[in-house]
VMD Tcl script that builds the backbone (N, CA, C; Angstrom):
set m [mol new atoms 516]
animate dup $m
set s [atomselect $m all]
$s set {name element resname resid chain x y z} {
  {N N MET 1 A 170.519 -28.258 -144.596}
  {CA C MET 1 A 170.693 -29.037 -145.800}
  {C C MET 1 A 169.415 -28.913 -146.617}
  {N N SER 2 A 169.534 -28.612 -147.889}
  {CA C SER 2 A 168.361 -28.442 -148.733}
  {C C SER 2 A 167.733 -29.792 -149.026}
  {N N GLY 3 A 166.453 -29.778 -149.417}
  {CA C GLY 3 A 165.749 -31.002 -149.749}
  {C C GLY 3 A 166.424 -31.754 -150.878}
  {N N ASP 4 A 166.907 -31.032 -151.919}
  {CA C ASP 4 A 167.560 -31.709 -153.038}
  {C C ASP 4 A 168.830 -32.417 -152.584}
  {N N THR 5 A 169.602 -31.800 -151.697}
  {CA C THR 5 A 170.817 -32.428 -151.183}
  {C C THR 5 A 170.466 -33.640 -150.342}
  {N N GLN 6 A 169.443 -33.497 -149.496}
  {CA C GLN 6 A 169.010 -34.638 -148.688}
  {C C GLN 6 A 168.618 -35.796 -149.587}
  {N N THR 7 A 167.825 -35.524 -150.620}
  {CA C THR 7 A 167.349 -36.583 -151.494}
  {C C THR 7 A 168.498 -37.263 -152.206}
  {N N SER 8 A 169.457 -36.491 -152.725}
  {CA C SER 8 A 170.564 -37.121 -153.442}
  {C C SER 8 A 171.420 -37.945 -152.484}
  {N N ARG 9 A 171.611 -37.473 -151.253}
  {CA C ARG 9 A 172.374 -38.247 -150.272}
  {C C ARG 9 A 171.625 -39.535 -149.943}
  {N N ALA 10 A 170.313 -39.455 -149.750}
  {CA C ALA 10 A 169.519 -40.631 -149.421}
  {C C ALA 10 A 169.492 -41.623 -150.571}
  {N N ALA 11 A 169.465 -41.136 -151.811}
  {CA C ALA 11 A 169.357 -42.015 -152.970}
  {C C ALA 11 A 170.622 -42.827 -153.190}
  {N N GLY 12 A 171.778 -42.323 -152.774}
  {CA C GLY 12 A 173.036 -42.988 -153.063}
  {C C GLY 12 A 173.450 -44.054 -152.075}
  {N N THR 13 A 172.656 -44.323 -151.069}
  {CA C THR 13 A 173.038 -45.295 -150.052}
  {C C THR 13 A 171.913 -46.307 -149.835}
  {N N VAL 14 A 172.207 -47.311 -149.032}
  {CA C VAL 14 A 171.203 -48.315 -148.673}
  {C C VAL 14 A 170.624 -47.921 -147.318}
  {N N HIS 15 A 169.315 -47.952 -147.228}
  {CA C HIS 15 A 168.609 -47.562 -146.014}
  {C C HIS 15 A 167.808 -48.736 -145.486}
  {N N SER 16 A 167.690 -48.816 -144.165}
  {CA C SER 16 A 166.891 -49.873 -143.554}
  {C C SER 16 A 165.618 -49.280 -142.967}
  {N N GLY 17 A 164.671 -50.167 -142.759}
  {CA C GLY 17 A 163.417 -49.750 -142.170}
  {C C GLY 17 A 162.576 -50.958 -141.856}
  {N N GLY 18 A 161.371 -50.717 -141.388}
  {CA C GLY 18 A 160.474 -51.809 -141.080}
  {C C GLY 18 A 159.252 -51.341 -140.340}
  {N N CYS 19 A 158.497 -52.307 -139.884}
  {CA C CYS 19 A 157.233 -52.028 -139.221}
  {C C CYS 19 A 157.444 -51.714 -137.742}
  {N N GLN 20 A 156.361 -51.368 -137.092}
  {CA C GLN 20 A 156.408 -50.989 -135.686}
  {C C GLN 20 A 156.772 -52.157 -134.782}
  {N N CYS 21 A 156.281 -53.361 -135.095}
  {CA C CYS 21 A 156.535 -54.490 -134.194}
  {C C CYS 21 A 157.818 -55.242 -134.517}
  {N N GLY 22 A 158.452 -54.973 -135.671}
  {CA C GLY 22 A 159.704 -55.624 -136.027}
  {C C GLY 22 A 159.534 -56.923 -136.789}
  {N N SER 23 A 158.305 -57.319 -137.111}
  {CA C SER 23 A 158.080 -58.559 -137.863}
  {C C SER 23 A 158.526 -58.455 -139.316}
  {N N VAL 24 A 158.490 -57.243 -139.873}
  {CA C VAL 24 A 158.902 -57.024 -141.262}
  {C C VAL 24 A 159.981 -55.945 -141.276}
  {N N ARG 25 A 161.118 -56.262 -141.881}
  {CA C ARG 25 A 162.236 -55.318 -142.022}
  {C C ARG 25 A 162.692 -55.341 -143.477}
  {N N PHE 26 A 163.304 -54.255 -143.910}
  {CA C PHE 26 A 163.801 -54.179 -145.279}
  {C C PHE 26 A 165.073 -53.357 -145.356}
  {N N ARG 27 A 165.775 -53.522 -146.468}
  {CA C ARG 27 A 166.896 -52.657 -146.862}
  {C C ARG 27 A 166.621 -52.239 -148.289}
  {N N ALA 28 A 166.829 -50.969 -148.581}
  {CA C ALA 28 A 166.527 -50.454 -149.917}
  {C C ALA 28 A 167.595 -49.481 -150.365}
  {N N GLY 29 A 168.014 -49.627 -151.600}
  {CA C GLY 29 A 168.919 -48.690 -152.255}
  {C C GLY 29 A 168.258 -48.229 -153.542}
  {N N GLY 30 A 168.922 -47.364 -154.274}
  {CA C GLY 30 A 168.366 -46.880 -155.531}
  {C C GLY 30 A 167.049 -46.153 -155.345}
  {N N LEU 31 A 166.921 -45.427 -154.251}
  {CA C LEU 31 A 165.671 -44.730 -153.957}
  {C C LEU 31 A 165.537 -43.474 -154.791}
  {N N GLY 32 A 164.305 -43.136 -155.118}
  {CA C GLY 32 A 164.039 -41.997 -155.986}
  {C C GLY 32 A 163.365 -40.855 -155.270}
  {N N ARG 33 A 162.297 -40.372 -155.876}
  {CA C ARG 33 A 161.627 -39.152 -155.437}
  {C C ARG 33 A 160.707 -39.367 -154.236}
  {N N PRO 34 A 160.939 -38.650 -153.147}
  {CA C PRO 34 A 159.998 -38.671 -152.029}
  {C C PRO 34 A 158.791 -37.785 -152.351}
  {N N SER 35 A 157.617 -38.215 -151.930}
  {CA C SER 35 A 156.403 -37.443 -152.208}
  {C C SER 35 A 155.373 -37.683 -151.119}
  {N N ILE 36 A 154.358 -36.845 -151.137}
  {CA C ILE 36 A 153.170 -37.128 -150.346}
  {C C ILE 36 A 152.000 -37.221 -151.310}
  {N N CYS 37 A 151.063 -38.100 -150.982}
  {CA C CYS 37 A 149.884 -38.296 -151.812}
  {C C CYS 37 A 148.639 -37.981 -150.996}
  {N N HIS 38 A 147.771 -37.180 -151.586}
  {CA C HIS 38 A 146.554 -36.739 -150.911}
  {C C HIS 38 A 145.321 -37.565 -151.274}
  {N N CYS 39 A 145.460 -38.621 -152.087}
  {CA C CYS 39 A 144.268 -39.369 -152.507}
  {C C CYS 39 A 143.598 -40.038 -151.305}
  {N N ARG 40 A 142.332 -40.327 -151.446}
  {CA C ARG 40 A 141.565 -40.913 -150.341}
  {C C ARG 40 A 142.095 -42.289 -149.955}
  {N N MET 41 A 142.580 -43.072 -150.939}
  {CA C MET 41 A 143.111 -44.391 -150.593}
  {C C MET 41 A 144.356 -44.273 -149.721}
  {N N CYS 42 A 145.222 -43.305 -149.991}
  {CA C CYS 42 A 146.404 -43.111 -149.136}
  {C C CYS 42 A 145.999 -42.621 -147.753}
  {N N GLN 43 A 145.012 -41.738 -147.685}
  {CA C GLN 43 A 144.530 -41.293 -146.379}
  {C C GLN 43 A 144.062 -42.484 -145.553}
  {N N LYS 44 A 143.329 -43.381 -146.192}
  {CA C LYS 44 A 142.815 -44.536 -145.457}
  {C C LYS 44 A 143.914 -45.535 -145.133}
  {N N GLN 45 A 144.878 -45.754 -146.063}
  {CA C GLN 45 A 145.960 -46.699 -145.789}
  {C C GLN 45 A 146.723 -46.284 -144.537}
  {N N PHE 46 A 147.000 -45.004 -144.417}
  {CA C PHE 46 A 147.793 -44.500 -143.298}
  {C C PHE 46 A 146.925 -44.108 -142.097}
  {N N GLY 47 A 145.599 -44.024 -142.305}
  {CA C GLY 47 A 144.739 -43.533 -141.228}
  {C C GLY 47 A 145.143 -42.124 -140.867}
  {N N SER 48 A 145.491 -41.337 -141.886}
  {CA C SER 48 A 146.075 -40.023 -141.661}
  {C C SER 48 A 145.625 -39.043 -142.738}
  {N N LEU 49 A 146.265 -37.898 -142.776}
  {CA C LEU 49 A 145.870 -36.823 -143.682}
  {C C LEU 49 A 146.379 -37.021 -145.098}
  {N N PHE 50 A 147.450 -37.807 -145.258}
  {CA C PHE 50 A 148.039 -38.112 -146.560}
  {C C PHE 50 A 149.004 -39.265 -146.364}
  {N N GLY 51 A 149.500 -39.822 -147.446}
  {CA C GLY 51 A 150.529 -40.849 -147.388}
  {C C GLY 51 A 151.845 -40.262 -147.849}
  {N N ALA 52 A 152.937 -40.688 -147.249}
  {CA C ALA 52 A 154.272 -40.211 -147.631}
  {C C ALA 52 A 155.090 -41.396 -148.125}
  {N N PHE 53 A 155.639 -41.277 -149.335}
  {CA C PHE 53 A 156.350 -42.379 -149.982}
  {C C PHE 53 A 157.644 -41.913 -150.625}
  {N N VAL 54 A 158.525 -42.877 -150.882}
  {CA C VAL 54 A 159.705 -42.650 -151.712}
  {C C VAL 54 A 159.743 -43.797 -152.726}
  {N N THR 55 A 160.009 -43.459 -153.980}
  {CA C THR 55 A 160.063 -44.505 -155.006}
  {C C THR 55 A 161.254 -45.409 -154.738}
  {N N ALA 56 A 161.048 -46.693 -155.009}
  {CA C ALA 56 A 162.081 -47.692 -154.741}
  {C C ALA 56 A 162.314 -48.535 -155.991}
  {N N ASP 57 A 163.549 -48.920 -156.181}
  {CA C ASP 57 A 163.925 -49.829 -157.260}
  {C C ASP 57 A 163.835 -51.243 -156.699}
  {N N GLN 58 A 162.909 -52.046 -157.222}
  {CA C GLN 58 A 162.704 -53.388 -156.671}
  {C C GLN 58 A 163.955 -54.253 -156.755}
  {N N ALA 59 A 164.842 -53.961 -157.707}
  {CA C ALA 59 A 166.083 -54.718 -157.814}
  {C C ALA 59 A 167.023 -54.430 -156.647}
  {N N HIS 60 A 166.801 -53.306 -155.957}
  {CA C HIS 60 A 167.637 -52.925 -154.823}
  {C C HIS 60 A 166.858 -52.927 -153.517}
  {N N LEU 61 A 165.781 -53.715 -153.465}
  {CA C LEU 61 A 164.968 -53.845 -152.258}
  {C C LEU 61 A 165.045 -55.280 -151.771}
  {N N GLN 62 A 165.356 -55.424 -150.488}
  {CA C GLN 62 A 165.430 -56.751 -149.885}
  {C C GLN 62 A 164.607 -56.745 -148.605}
  {N N TRP 63 A 163.659 -57.678 -148.521}
  {CA C TRP 63 A 162.918 -57.862 -147.280}
  {C C TRP 63 A 163.793 -58.744 -146.401}
  {N N THR 64 A 164.329 -58.193 -145.330}
  {CA C THR 64 A 165.326 -58.900 -144.519}
  {C C THR 64 A 164.714 -59.684 -143.365}
  {N N ARG 65 A 163.510 -59.368 -142.986}
  {CA C ARG 65 A 162.784 -60.150 -141.971}
  {C C ARG 65 A 161.314 -60.108 -142.346}
  {N N GLY 66 A 160.733 -61.257 -142.559}
  {CA C GLY 66 A 159.321 -61.333 -142.905}
  {C C GLY 66 A 159.030 -60.728 -144.272}
  {N N GLN 67 A 157.780 -60.656 -144.590}
  {CA C GLN 67 A 157.279 -60.097 -145.844}
  {C C GLN 67 A 156.025 -59.297 -145.533}
  {N N PRO 68 A 155.771 -58.250 -146.285}
  {CA C PRO 68 A 154.506 -57.545 -146.067}
  {C C PRO 68 A 153.330 -58.379 -146.576}
  {N N ALA 69 A 152.187 -58.170 -145.989}
  {CA C ALA 69 A 150.936 -58.672 -146.537}
  {C C ALA 69 A 150.480 -57.605 -147.537}
  {N N TRP 70 A 149.682 -58.001 -148.504}
  {CA C TRP 70 A 149.259 -57.063 -149.554}
  {C C TRP 70 A 147.748 -56.995 -149.627}
  {N N PHE 71 A 147.234 -55.780 -149.678}
  {CA C PHE 71 A 145.811 -55.524 -149.861}
  {C C PHE 71 A 145.620 -54.884 -151.221}
  {N N ARG 72 A 144.748 -55.445 -152.027}
  {CA C ARG 72 A 144.457 -54.883 -153.350}
  {C C ARG 72 A 143.423 -53.773 -153.169}
  {N N SER 73 A 143.891 -52.526 -153.152}
  {CA C SER 73 A 143.011 -51.397 -152.876}
  {C C SER 73 A 142.288 -50.895 -154.121}
  {N N SER 74 A 142.730 -51.317 -155.277}
  {CA C SER 74 A 142.064 -50.950 -156.525}
  {C C SER 74 A 142.480 -51.957 -157.595}
  {N N ARG 75 A 141.965 -51.769 -158.778}
  {CA C ARG 75 A 142.300 -52.678 -159.875}
  {C C ARG 75 A 143.800 -52.667 -160.179}
  {N N LYS 76 A 144.472 -51.546 -159.933}
  {CA C LYS 76 A 145.879 -51.404 -160.313}
  {C C LYS 76 A 146.856 -51.319 -159.143}
  {N N VAL 77 A 146.371 -51.228 -157.921}
  {CA C VAL 77 A 147.251 -50.922 -156.795}
  {C C VAL 77 A 147.122 -51.969 -155.682}
  {N N HIS 78 A 148.274 -52.345 -155.137}
  {CA C HIS 78 A 148.350 -53.182 -153.935}
  {C C HIS 78 A 149.102 -52.387 -152.872}
  {N N ARG 79 A 148.640 -52.488 -151.642}
  {CA C ARG 79 A 149.255 -51.762 -150.538}
  {C C ARG 79 A 149.798 -52.760 -149.532}
  {N N GLY 80 A 151.098 -52.639 -149.245}
  {CA C GLY 80 A 151.766 -53.561 -148.341}
  {C C GLY 80 A 151.757 -53.057 -146.916}
  {N N PHE 81 A 151.585 -53.989 -145.982}
  {CA C PHE 81 A 151.523 -53.638 -144.571}
  {C C PHE 81 A 151.971 -54.840 -143.745}
  {N N CYS 82 A 152.301 -54.614 -142.496}
  {CA C CYS 82 A 152.613 -55.709 -141.582}
  {C C CYS 82 A 151.314 -56.332 -141.103}
  {N N ARG 83 A 151.193 -57.630 -141.292}
  {CA C ARG 83 A 149.948 -58.295 -140.879}
  {C C ARG 83 A 149.835 -58.386 -139.351}
  {N N ASN 84 A 150.917 -58.189 -138.615}
  {CA C ASN 84 A 150.862 -58.252 -137.150}
  {C C ASN 84 A 150.489 -56.925 -136.512}
  {N N CYS 85 A 151.131 -55.834 -136.940}
  {CA C CYS 85 A 150.883 -54.549 -136.280}
  {C C CYS 85 A 150.172 -53.524 -137.165}
  {N N GLY 86 A 150.058 -53.810 -138.464}
  {CA C GLY 86 A 149.323 -52.921 -139.358}
  {C C GLY 86 A 150.111 -51.775 -139.953}
  {N N THR 87 A 151.401 -51.673 -139.662}
  {CA C THR 87 A 152.199 -50.564 -140.199}
  {C C THR 87 A 152.142 -50.531 -141.725}
  {N N PRO 88 A 151.785 -49.386 -142.328}
  {CA C PRO 88 A 151.831 -49.257 -143.784}
  {C C PRO 88 A 153.291 -49.270 -144.246}
  {N N LEU 89 A 153.609 -50.112 -145.226}
  {CA C LEU 89 A 154.996 -50.255 -145.674}
  {C C LEU 89 A 155.220 -49.903 -147.132}
  {N N ALA 90 A 154.257 -50.199 -148.013}
  {CA C ALA 90 A 154.541 -50.066 -149.438}
  {C C ALA 90 A 153.280 -49.818 -150.253}
  {N N TYR 91 A 153.526 -49.345 -151.448}
  {CA C TYR 91 A 152.490 -49.059 -152.435}
  {C C TYR 91 A 153.023 -49.607 -153.753}
  {N N ARG 92 A 152.386 -50.659 -154.271}
  {CA C ARG 92 A 152.829 -51.295 -155.514}
  {C C ARG 92 A 151.803 -51.001 -156.608}
  {N N HIS 93 A 152.295 -50.485 -157.749}
  {CA C HIS 93 A 151.438 -50.111 -158.867}
  {C C HIS 93 A 152.110 -50.568 -160.156}
  {N N PRO 94 A 151.426 -50.498 -161.301}
  {CA C PRO 94 A 152.031 -50.990 -162.541}
  {C C PRO 94 A 153.373 -50.345 -162.888}
  {N N GLY 95 A 153.608 -49.124 -162.429}
  {CA C GLY 95 A 154.857 -48.436 -162.733}
  {C C GLY 95 A 155.987 -48.707 -161.759}
  {N N GLY 96 A 155.726 -49.443 -160.680}
  {CA C GLY 96 A 156.784 -49.722 -159.725}
  {C C GLY 96 A 156.301 -49.864 -158.300}
  {N N LEU 97 A 157.193 -49.535 -157.394}
  {CA C LEU 97 A 156.949 -49.710 -155.968}
  {C C LEU 97 A 157.419 -48.471 -155.229}
  {N N GLU 98 A 156.693 -48.112 -154.191}
  {CA C GLU 98 A 157.093 -47.019 -153.314}
  {C C GLU 98 A 157.031 -47.523 -151.882}
  {N N LEU 99 A 157.947 -47.037 -151.065}
  {CA C LEU 99 A 158.002 -47.410 -149.653}
  {C C LEU 99 A 157.550 -46.240 -148.796}
  {N N SER 100 A 156.877 -46.530 -147.697}
  {CA C SER 100 A 156.406 -45.452 -146.825}
  {C C SER 100 A 157.586 -44.804 -146.111}
  {N N ILE 101 A 157.636 -43.501 -146.179}
  {CA C ILE 101 A 158.745 -42.753 -145.585}
  {C C ILE 101 A 158.815 -43.000 -144.073}
  {N N GLY 102 A 157.679 -43.047 -143.411}
  {CA C GLY 102 A 157.656 -43.233 -141.962}
  {C C GLY 102 A 158.173 -44.585 -141.505}
  {N N SER 103 A 158.264 -45.565 -142.413}
  {CA C SER 103 A 158.750 -46.881 -142.009}
  {C C SER 103 A 160.274 -46.993 -142.083}
  {N N PHE 104 A 160.952 -45.978 -142.611}
  {CA C PHE 104 A 162.420 -45.998 -142.638}
  {C C PHE 104 A 162.965 -45.682 -141.251}
  {N N ASP 105 A 164.149 -46.213 -140.956}
  {CA C ASP 105 A 164.785 -45.930 -139.670}
  {C C ASP 105 A 165.170 -44.463 -139.542}
  {N N HIS 106 A 165.397 -43.802 -140.668}
  {CA C HIS 106 A 165.738 -42.374 -140.661}
  {C C HIS 106 A 164.855 -41.630 -141.655}
  {N N PRO 107 A 163.583 -41.442 -141.313}
  {CA C PRO 107 A 162.661 -40.777 -142.236}
  {C C PRO 107 A 163.035 -39.324 -142.518}
  {N N GLU 108 A 163.825 -38.737 -141.643}
  {CA C GLU 108 A 164.224 -37.337 -141.842}
  {C C GLU 108 A 165.053 -37.136 -143.112}
  {N N LEU 109 A 165.587 -38.205 -143.678}
  {CA C LEU 109 A 166.381 -38.105 -144.904}
  {C C LEU 109 A 165.535 -37.972 -146.160}
  {N N PHE 110 A 164.224 -38.133 -146.043}
  {CA C PHE 110 A 163.358 -38.188 -147.216}
  {C C PHE 110 A 162.327 -37.067 -147.221}
  {N N GLU 111 A 162.789 -35.853 -147.339}
  {CA C GLU 111 A 161.886 -34.710 -147.411}
  {C C GLU 111 A 161.095 -34.776 -148.714}
  {N N PRO 112 A 159.763 -34.804 -148.637}
  {CA C PRO 112 A 158.972 -34.870 -149.866}
  {C C PRO 112 A 159.289 -33.714 -150.814}
  {N N GLN 113 A 159.399 -34.059 -152.097}
  {CA C GLN 113 A 159.721 -33.075 -153.131}
  {C C GLN 113 A 158.488 -32.631 -153.906}
  {N N VAL 114 A 157.446 -33.466 -153.928}
  {CA C VAL 114 A 156.210 -33.143 -154.647}
  {C C VAL 114 A 155.010 -33.638 -153.855}
  {N N GLN 115 A 153.850 -33.047 -154.167}
  {CA C GLN 115 A 152.571 -33.505 -153.653}
  {C C GLN 115 A 151.773 -34.035 -154.852}
  {N N VAL 116 A 151.309 -35.257 -154.747}
  {CA C VAL 116 A 150.500 -35.802 -155.834}
  {C C VAL 116 A 149.042 -35.861 -155.393}
  {N N ASN 117 A 148.169 -35.872 -156.381}
  {CA C ASN 117 A 146.718 -35.807 -156.139}
  {C C ASN 117 A 146.365 -34.625 -155.253}
  {N N HIS 118 A 147.008 -33.509 -155.540}
  {CA C HIS 118 A 146.861 -32.284 -154.750}
  {C C HIS 118 A 145.415 -31.806 -154.697}
  {N N ARG 119 A 144.666 -31.996 -155.764}
  {CA C ARG 119 A 143.271 -31.541 -155.785}
  {C C ARG 119 A 142.393 -32.318 -154.812}
  {N N GLN 120 A 142.867 -33.494 -154.371}
  {CA C GLN 120 A 142.088 -34.312 -153.450}
  {C C GLN 120 A 142.457 -34.061 -151.988}
  {N N ARG 121 A 143.356 -33.115 -151.739}
  {CA C ARG 121 A 143.778 -32.846 -150.364}
  {C C ARG 121 A 142.580 -32.386 -149.527}
  {N N LEU 122 A 142.702 -32.580 -148.246}
  {CA C LEU 122 A 141.670 -32.099 -147.337}
  {C C LEU 122 A 141.614 -30.578 -147.441}
  {N N PRO 123 A 140.445 -29.981 -147.351}
  {CA C PRO 123 A 140.311 -28.551 -147.641}
  {C C PRO 123 A 141.101 -27.626 -146.717}
  {N N TRP 124 A 141.477 -28.083 -145.551}
  {CA C TRP 124 A 142.181 -27.234 -144.585}
  {C C TRP 124 A 143.657 -27.585 -144.449}
  {N N ILE 125 A 144.148 -28.511 -145.264}
  {CA C ILE 125 A 145.534 -28.990 -145.100}
  {C C ILE 125 A 146.563 -27.874 -145.267}
  {N N ASP 126 A 146.301 -26.926 -146.153}
  {CA C ASP 126 A 147.269 -25.843 -146.383}
  {C C ASP 126 A 147.424 -24.942 -145.161}
  {N N ARG 127 A 146.478 -24.963 -144.249}
  {CA C ARG 127 A 146.534 -24.138 -143.036}
  {C C ARG 127 A 146.991 -24.920 -141.811}
  {N N LEU 128 A 147.285 -26.187 -141.978}
  {CA C LEU 128 A 147.561 -27.067 -140.851}
  {C C LEU 128 A 148.670 -26.558 -139.935}
  {N N PHE 129 A 149.784 -26.157 -140.504}
  {CA C PHE 129 A 150.924 -25.789 -139.669}
  {C C PHE 129 A 150.888 -24.331 -139.199}
  {N N GLU 130 A 149.781 -23.653 -139.456}
  {CA C GLU 130 A 149.546 -22.333 -138.870}
  {C C GLU 130 A 148.958 -22.464 -137.470}
  {N N LYS 131 A 148.505 -23.673 -137.131}
  {CA C LYS 131 A 147.881 -23.903 -135.825}
  {C C LYS 131 A 148.936 -23.794 -134.726}
  {N N PRO 132 A 148.526 -23.347 -133.553}
  {CA C PRO 132 A 149.500 -23.216 -132.460}
  {C C PRO 132 A 149.980 -24.582 -131.977}
  {N N ALA 133 A 151.234 -24.635 -131.590}
  {CA C ALA 133 A 151.788 -25.845 -130.985}
  {C C ALA 133 A 151.303 -25.902 -129.542}
  {N N PHE 134 A 150.985 -27.084 -129.068}
  {CA C PHE 134 A 150.490 -27.233 -127.707}
  {C C PHE 134 A 151.370 -28.218 -126.956}
  {N N GLU 135 A 151.841 -27.795 -125.811}
  {CA C GLU 135 A 152.593 -28.659 -124.910}
  {C C GLU 135 A 152.159 -28.333 -123.496}
  {N N SER 136 A 152.239 -29.333 -122.647}
  {CA C SER 136 A 151.922 -29.104 -121.234}
  {C C SER 136 A 152.813 -30.017 -120.403}
  {N N GLU 137 A 152.977 -29.659 -119.137}
  {CA C GLU 137 A 153.763 -30.506 -118.236}
  {C C GLU 137 A 153.108 -31.870 -118.085}
  {N N GLU 138 A 151.785 -31.894 -118.032}
  {CA C GLU 138 A 151.059 -33.159 -117.890}
  {C C GLU 138 A 151.313 -34.058 -119.109}
  {N N MET 139 A 151.232 -33.487 -120.297}
  {CA C MET 139 A 151.460 -34.275 -121.509}
  {C C MET 139 A 152.907 -34.747 -121.575}
  {N N SER 140 A 153.845 -33.890 -121.239}
  {CA C SER 140 A 155.260 -34.275 -121.240}
  {C C SER 140 A 155.520 -35.394 -120.234}
  {N N ALA 141 A 154.924 -35.304 -119.054}
  {CA C ALA 141 A 155.095 -36.343 -118.038}
  {C C ALA 141 A 154.503 -37.671 -118.515}
  {N N PHE 142 A 153.335 -37.602 -119.160}
  {CA C PHE 142 A 152.729 -38.827 -119.672}
  {C C PHE 142 A 153.648 -39.502 -120.690}
  {N N PHE 143 A 154.118 -38.763 -121.684}
  {CA C PHE 143 A 154.957 -39.361 -122.722}
  {C C PHE 143 A 156.296 -39.844 -122.168}
  {N N ALA 144 A 156.805 -39.170 -121.137}
  {CA C ALA 144 A 158.039 -39.633 -120.494}
  {C C ALA 144 A 157.816 -40.951 -119.758}
  {N N SER 145 A 156.585 -41.226 -119.337}
  {CA C SER 145 A 156.293 -42.445 -118.588}
  {C C SER 145 A 155.980 -43.647 -119.484}
  {N N VAL 146 A 155.795 -43.430 -120.773}
  {CA C VAL 146 A 155.440 -44.519 -121.684}
  {C C VAL 146 A 156.683 -45.345 -122.002}
  {N N GLN 147 A 156.578 -46.652 -121.802}
  {CA C GLN 147 A 157.664 -47.554 -122.170}
  {C C GLN 147 A 157.327 -48.138 -123.536}
  {N N SER 148 A 158.135 -47.834 -124.538}
  {CA C SER 148 A 157.870 -48.282 -125.897}
  {C C SER 148 A 158.282 -49.733 -126.103}
  {N N TYR 149 A 157.401 -50.504 -126.715}
  {CA C TYR 149 A 157.711 -51.870 -127.137}
  {C C TYR 149 A 157.948 -51.904 -128.644}
  {N N GLN 150 A 157.988 -50.730 -129.239}
  {CA C GLN 150 A 158.197 -50.610 -130.677}
  {C C GLN 150 A 159.613 -51.042 -131.048}
  {N N HIS 151 A 159.749 -51.663 -132.204}
  {CA C HIS 151 A 161.071 -52.057 -132.687}
  {C C HIS 151 A 161.945 -50.809 -132.800}
  {N N PRO 152 A 163.216 -50.867 -132.409}
  {CA C PRO 152 A 164.082 -49.678 -132.509}
  {C C PRO 152 A 164.378 -49.336 -133.970}
  {N N ASP 153 A 164.830 -48.129 -134.196}
  {CA C ASP 153 A 165.145 -47.664 -135.548}
  {C C ASP 153 A 166.536 -48.107 -135.985}
  {N N HIS 154 A 166.761 -49.409 -135.986}
  {CA C HIS 154 A 167.981 -50.015 -136.515}
  {C C HIS 154 A 167.741 -51.509 -136.629}
  {N N ASP 155 A 168.547 -52.178 -137.436}
  {CA C ASP 155 A 168.399 -53.621 -137.595}
  {C C ASP 155 A 168.789 -54.336 -136.298}
  {N N THR 156 A 168.099 -55.422 -136.018}
  {CA C THR 156 A 168.407 -56.276 -134.880}
  {C C THR 156 A 168.500 -57.717 -135.374}
  {N N ASP 157 A 169.288 -58.522 -134.690}
  {CA C ASP 157 A 169.396 -59.927 -135.083}
  {C C ASP 157 A 168.073 -60.656 -134.880}
  {N N ARG 158 A 167.377 -60.308 -133.803}
  {CA C ARG 158 A 166.056 -60.878 -133.576}
  {C C ARG 158 A 165.232 -59.895 -132.766}
  {N N TRP 159 A 163.947 -60.097 -132.829}
  {CA C TRP 159 A 163.033 -59.218 -132.116}
  {C C TRP 159 A 161.782 -59.999 -131.791}
  {N N PRO 160 A 161.198 -59.849 -130.652}
  {CA C PRO 160 A 161.661 -58.986 -129.573}
  {C C PRO 160 A 162.896 -59.570 -128.892}
  {N N GLU 161 A 163.640 -58.673 -128.270}
  {CA C GLU 161 A 164.815 -59.124 -127.535}
  {C C GLU 161 A 164.354 -59.945 -126.343}
  {N N GLU 162 A 165.240 -60.806 -125.838}
  {CA C GLU 162 A 164.881 -61.633 -124.683}
  {C C GLU 162 A 164.416 -60.754 -123.534}
  {N N ASN 163 A 163.477 -61.282 -122.781}
  {CA C ASN 163 A 162.907 -60.612 -121.611}
  {C C ASN 163 A 162.113 -59.358 -121.952}
  {N N GLU 164 A 161.782 -59.168 -123.214}
  {CA C GLU 164 A 160.936 -58.042 -123.610}
  {C C GLU 164 A 159.536 -58.570 -123.860}
  {N N THR 165 A 158.557 -57.813 -123.505}
  {CA C THR 165 A 157.177 -58.192 -123.780}
  {C C THR 165 A 156.630 -57.330 -124.895}
  {N N THR 166 A 155.785 -57.902 -125.718}
  {CA C THR 166 A 155.145 -57.125 -126.775}
  {C C THR 166 A 153.633 -57.253 -126.685}
  {N N ASP 167 A 153.132 -57.712 -125.534}
  {CA C ASP 167 A 151.685 -57.798 -125.373}
  {C C ASP 167 A 151.091 -56.395 -125.418}
  {N N VAL 168 A 149.981 -56.285 -126.071}
  {CA C VAL 168 A 149.299 -54.987 -126.194}
  {C C VAL 168 A 148.568 -54.705 -124.893}
  {N N GLN 169 A 148.787 -53.522 -124.356}
  {CA C GLN 169 A 148.106 -53.081 -123.164}
  {C C GLN 169 A 147.227 -51.904 -123.537}
  {N N ALA 170 A 146.032 -51.866 -123.038}
  {CA C ALA 170 A 145.097 -50.812 -123.387}
  {C C ALA 170 A 145.556 -49.430 -122.931}
  {N N ASP 171 A 146.369 -49.351 -121.893}
  {CA C ASP 171 A 146.756 -48.049 -121.347}
  {C C ASP 171 A 148.108 -47.566 -121.850}
  {N N ASP 172 A 148.760 -48.262 -122.749}
  {CA C ASP 172 A 150.046 -47.813 -123.286}
  {C C ASP 172 A 149.810 -47.174 -124.622}
}
mol reanalyze $m
mol bondsrecalc $m
mol representation Tube
mol addrep $m
């Protein structure tokens, strides 16, 4: 499926998403252009190489559990996140609102169509996916042994479910 087809399919429906711990959930329709941003503020918000967003129509956005906390990262921009687990959720600016692609239950539907602030990208980013993939039996065994306490990628009536623990353990 081409990126344009994916985007049009994603834009015509309502999508759910939320933070890692499940304290903040949302439903959004009327979604627009998916993008990645290379600016330093997005790198820091995500603790990553860039930020990935999709434009959202605030009239078709509903916070269904909790609300994001907002950090004013500049004179014009506020960045929304879960105050419990820190998941980046949104980017609010004078022109509108964008939601983080990774916080959707199905991020695969939002293939970025453009890169913004391209001149600010890390100098080696264009070569990133030329690097060899690395897998090992030890790494596979480790990840198979990890029990996730992360909220599942679908809406739940409540979270955490009964008899589930969400205490942070240093070794998980």
